[in-house]
C-alpha positions as CSV (number, residue, x, y, z in Angstrom):
1,M,145.0,76.4,-51.2
2,T,148.1,77.7,-51.3
3,D,151.2,76.9,-49.3
4,S,150.9,80.4,-47.3
5,S,147.3,79.6,-46.4
6,P,146.7,78.4,-42.8
7,R,146.2,74.7,-42.2
8,R,142.6,74.1,-41.0
9,I,141.0,71.6,-38.9
10,A,137.2,71.1,-38.8
11,Y,134.9,70.4,-35.9
12,Q,131.2,70.1,-35.2
13,G,129.9,72.7,-32.9
14,E,130.1,76.5,-32.2
15,P,133.3,78.2,-31.3
16,G,133.7,77.3,-27.4
17,A,132.6,73.6,-27.8
18,N,134.6,71.0,-26.5
19,S,135.8,69.7,-29.9
20,H,137.1,73.6,-30.4
21,I,139.1,73.1,-27.1
22,V,140.7,70.0,-28.4
23,C,141.6,71.7,-31.6
24,R,143.1,74.5,-29.8
25,E,145.1,72.2,-27.3
26,H,146.7,69.8,-29.8
27,Y,146.8,71.8,-33.0
28,P,147.4,75.7,-31.7
29,D,148.9,76.7,-35.1
30,W,145.7,75.3,-37.1
31,E,142.8,77.2,-37.9
32,A,139.9,75.7,-36.3
33,V,136.8,75.5,-38.5
34,A,133.4,75.3,-36.8
35,C,130.7,73.2,-38.8
36,A,127.0,72.9,-38.0
37,S,126.9,69.2,-38.3
38,F,129.1,66.0,-38.6
39,E,128.0,65.7,-42.3
40,D,129.6,69.1,-42.9
41,V,132.7,68.1,-41.0
42,F,133.2,65.1,-43.3
43,A,132.4,67.3,-46.3
44,A,134.8,70.0,-45.4
45,V,137.7,67.4,-45.5
46,E,136.6,65.7,-48.5
47,S,136.4,68.8,-50.3
48,G,139.7,70.1,-49.2
49,E,138.2,73.0,-47.3
50,A,139.9,71.4,-44.1
51,Q,143.0,69.0,-44.1
52,L,142.0,67.3,-40.9
53,A,138.7,66.8,-38.6
54,M,138.4,66.4,-35.0
55,I,135.5,64.1,-34.0
56,P,134.2,62.9,-30.7
57,I,134.0,59.2,-30.7
58,D,133.5,57.8,-27.0
59,N,132.3,59.5,-23.8
60,S,133.0,57.9,-20.3
61,I,129.6,58.5,-19.2
62,A,127.3,58.9,-22.2
63,G,129.0,56.0,-24.3
64,R,129.6,56.0,-28.0
65,V,128.7,58.9,-30.2
66,A,126.3,57.2,-32.3
67,D,126.4,59.0,-35.5
68,I,130.1,58.9,-36.0
69,H,130.3,55.1,-36.5
70,H,127.9,55.2,-39.4
71,F,129.8,57.9,-41.2
72,L,133.3,56.5,-40.8
73,P,133.1,53.4,-42.9
74,D,132.0,54.9,-45.9
75,S,133.7,58.5,-45.5
76,G,136.9,57.6,-46.9
77,L,138.8,59.1,-44.1
78,H,141.3,57.5,-42.0
79,I,142.2,58.0,-38.1
80,V,145.7,59.4,-37.7
81,A,145.6,60.5,-34.1
82,E,143.6,60.3,-30.8
83,H,143.1,62.8,-27.9
84,F,141.4,62.5,-24.6
85,L,139.7,65.5,-23.1
86,R,138.6,65.7,-19.4
87,I,135.2,67.4,-19.8
88,R,134.5,70.4,-17.7
89,F,131.2,72.2,-17.5
90,H,130.7,75.9,-16.0
91,L,127.2,77.2,-15.4
92,M,127.1,80.8,-16.9
93,G,124.9,83.8,-17.4
94,V,124.9,87.3,-18.8
95,P,126.8,90.0,-16.7
96,G,124.7,90.9,-13.7
97,A,123.2,87.4,-13.5
98,T,123.4,85.5,-10.2
99,L,122.8,82.0,-9.0
100,D,119.6,83.4,-7.4
101,S,118.3,85.2,-10.4
102,I,118.4,82.3,-12.9
103,R,115.4,80.2,-13.6
104,T,116.3,78.2,-16.9
105,V,119.5,76.4,-18.0
106,H,120.4,75.8,-21.5
107,S,122.6,73.1,-22.9
108,H,123.0,70.0,-25.0
109,V,120.9,67.2,-23.7
110,H,123.9,65.1,-22.9
111,A,125.5,68.1,-20.7
112,L,122.2,68.6,-18.7
113,G,122.1,64.8,-18.0
114,Q,125.8,65.2,-16.9
115,C,125.0,68.2,-14.6
116,R,121.7,66.9,-13.0
117,K,123.0,67.7,-9.2
118,I,123.2,71.4,-9.7
119,I,119.9,71.8,-11.9
120,R,118.2,69.9,-9.2
121,E,119.9,72.0,-6.2
122,H,118.9,75.3,-7.8
123,G,115.4,74.1,-9.1
124,L,116.3,75.1,-12.6
125,K,114.1,74.3,-15.8
126,P,116.4,72.5,-18.4
127,V,116.1,73.9,-22.0
128,I,117.7,71.7,-24.7
129,S,119.9,73.3,-27.1
130,G,121.7,71.7,-30.1
131,D,125.1,72.4,-28.7
132,T,126.9,73.3,-25.5
133,A,128.7,76.4,-26.8
134,G,125.4,77.2,-28.9
135,A,123.7,77.3,-25.6
136,A,126.1,80.0,-24.4
137,R,125.4,82.1,-27.5
138,E,121.7,81.8,-27.0
139,V,122.0,83.2,-23.5
140,V,124.1,86.0,-24.8
141,E,121.5,86.9,-27.5
142,A,118.6,86.7,-25.1
143,G,120.1,89.1,-22.7
144,D,117.9,87.7,-19.9
145,P,119.6,87.4,-16.3
146,T,117.0,84.4,-15.7
147,Q,118.5,82.3,-18.3
148,A,121.8,80.4,-18.0
149,A,124.1,78.2,-19.9
150,I,125.9,75.0,-19.2
151,S,129.0,75.1,-21.5
152,P,132.7,74.6,-21.7
153,P,134.9,77.3,-20.0
154,L,136.2,78.6,-23.2
155,A,132.4,79.5,-24.2
156,A,132.4,82.0,-21.3
157,E,135.6,83.8,-22.7
158,I,134.3,83.8,-26.2
159,Y,130.9,85.1,-25.4
160,G,131.7,87.3,-22.6
161,L,129.5,85.6,-19.9
162,E,130.1,85.3,-16.2
163,V,130.8,82.0,-14.8
164,L,128.3,81.4,-11.8
165,A,129.6,78.0,-10.8
166,E,132.7,76.0,-11.9
167,D,133.2,72.4,-12.7
168,I,129.6,71.5,-12.2
169,E,129.4,68.1,-13.5
170,D,128.2,65.2,-11.6
171,E,131.2,62.9,-12.0
172,D,134.8,64.0,-12.1
173,H,135.9,61.2,-14.6
174,N,133.8,62.5,-17.3
175,T,136.0,62.2,-20.4
176,T,135.5,62.3,-24.1
177,R,137.8,60.5,-26.6
178,F,138.3,62.4,-29.8
179,V,139.9,61.1,-33.2
180,V,141.4,63.0,-36.0
181,L,140.6,62.1,-39.3
182,S,142.5,62.7,-42.6
183,P,141.9,61.8,-46.3
184,D,145.4,60.1,-46.2
185,L,146.1,56.9,-44.5
186,V,149.2,57.9,-42.3
187,E,150.2,54.9,-40.3
188,A,152.2,55.2,-37.0
189,P,155.5,53.6,-37.3
190,A,156.0,50.1,-35.7
191,G,158.4,49.8,-32.5
192,N,158.0,53.5,-31.5
193,G,155.7,53.4,-28.5
194,P,152.1,52.2,-28.0
195,V,150.0,52.2,-31.1
196,V,146.3,51.5,-31.8
197,T,144.8,49.7,-34.9
198,S,141.2,50.5,-35.8
199,F,139.2,48.4,-38.3
200,I,135.8,47.4,-39.5
201,F,134.6,43.9,-40.7
202,N,131.5,42.2,-41.6
203,V,131.0,38.4,-40.6
204,R,130.0,35.8,-42.9
205,N,126.5,34.8,-42.0
206,L,127.5,31.4,-40.3
207,P,126.9,29.9,-36.9
208,A,129.9,31.0,-34.3
209,A,131.3,33.3,-37.1
210,L,132.0,36.0,-34.6
211,Y,133.4,33.7,-32.0
212,K,135.8,32.2,-34.7
213,A,136.7,35.4,-36.2
214,L,138.1,36.9,-32.8
215,G,139.6,33.7,-31.7
216,G,142.8,34.5,-33.4
217,F,143.1,37.6,-31.1
218,A,143.0,35.6,-28.2
219,T,145.3,32.8,-29.3
220,N,147.9,35.5,-30.3
221,G,147.8,37.4,-27.2
222,V,146.3,40.5,-28.9
223,N,144.3,43.0,-26.5
224,M,141.1,44.2,-28.0
225,T,139.9,47.3,-26.6
226,K,136.8,48.0,-28.5
227,L,134.3,45.9,-30.2
228,E,130.9,47.3,-31.3
229,S,128.2,46.2,-33.7
230,Y,126.0,47.7,-36.3
231,M,123.1,46.6,-38.7
232,V,124.0,47.2,-42.2
233,G,121.4,48.5,-44.6
234,G,118.6,47.7,-42.2
235,K,119.0,44.3,-42.3
236,F,118.9,41.9,-39.1
237,T,121.4,39.5,-40.6
238,A,124.1,41.9,-41.9
239,T,126.2,43.2,-39.0
240,Q,129.2,45.3,-39.2
241,F,131.8,45.5,-36.4
242,L,134.1,48.3,-35.5
243,A,137.2,46.9,-33.4
244,E,140.4,48.5,-32.0
245,V,143.4,46.6,-30.8
246,D,146.6,47.5,-29.0
247,G,149.3,46.8,-31.5
248,H,150.7,47.5,-35.1
249,P,149.6,45.4,-38.1
250,D,153.3,44.8,-38.6
251,D,153.4,43.0,-35.1
252,V,153.6,39.4,-35.3
253,G,150.6,38.8,-32.9
254,V,148.2,41.7,-34.7
255,R,149.3,40.1,-38.3
256,N,148.6,36.6,-37.6
257,A,145.0,37.7,-35.9
258,L,144.1,39.8,-38.8
259,E,144.9,37.1,-41.1
260,E,142.7,34.5,-39.3
261,L,140.0,37.3,-39.0
262,A,139.7,37.3,-42.9
263,F,138.7,33.6,-42.9
264,F,135.5,34.4,-41.3
265,T,134.5,37.7,-42.8
266,T,133.6,39.2,-45.9
267,D,135.8,42.2,-45.8
268,V,138.3,43.8,-43.4
269,T,139.2,47.5,-43.8
270,I,141.6,49.2,-41.6
271,L,140.7,52.6,-40.5
272,G,143.8,53.7,-38.7
273,V,147.0,52.7,-37.4
274,Y,148.1,55.7,-34.8
275,P,149.8,56.5,-31.7
276,A,148.3,55.6,-28.5
277,D,147.3,58.7,-26.4
278,A,149.2,58.9,-23.2
279,F,146.0,59.0,-21.3
280,R,145.3,55.2,-21.9
281,A,148.4,54.8,-19.5
């Protein structure tokens, strides 16, 4: 890629997806590259086709995006930023469609589950699509006024659909956290505003190992904001943890806690040290 080539950021989904929206909001001068799967997103960055990846990692309603936590540890990529997006869904159909004409509604299974009220209110039959923006494309291709899509607002703009109802999600706190991944570990500087440190570790298979491993964070006054466990290699005795704490590894408390953590683990890998998004405040 030459110096004159546009910088590229990869995301999973079709044009108009929420991941696409976040790319446009925070990287407006970058070319957003749509990928069919998370594997394709990681491969795009690993091959140099894209310099960064925008990946959803948690949703305030649906919880963690499960696949991502399995890809991250072995990806060789690092978290360099985080962004939060208030999720908005619109009900949309082809030109001429109305709330009275639609009979089926297409969307990702999570989006359908987050918009149950309007589906029930209008007696619509849900149809699962692989992606929220892809659902909009499917409705356009069908050209059928009885079909509608639950998709992000950008999808209506891209695919030329008419919005039949706005902001139809059941909960107004529906928010997704995205992380930006880079092949390079670029750490935010210490002492320049709030920082998040993400890391993974494997505890030794000993009684109370996890309790002892985490004790250092409590005694050093470090706030742990995430702790999630995963089986490794299908073994019930081998458990990997993803953790996030407030603070920088150069902070005395975080440094001491990580040193203590090392005594009770087989390995600790820093995934990223990055600025905390203002949404956290």
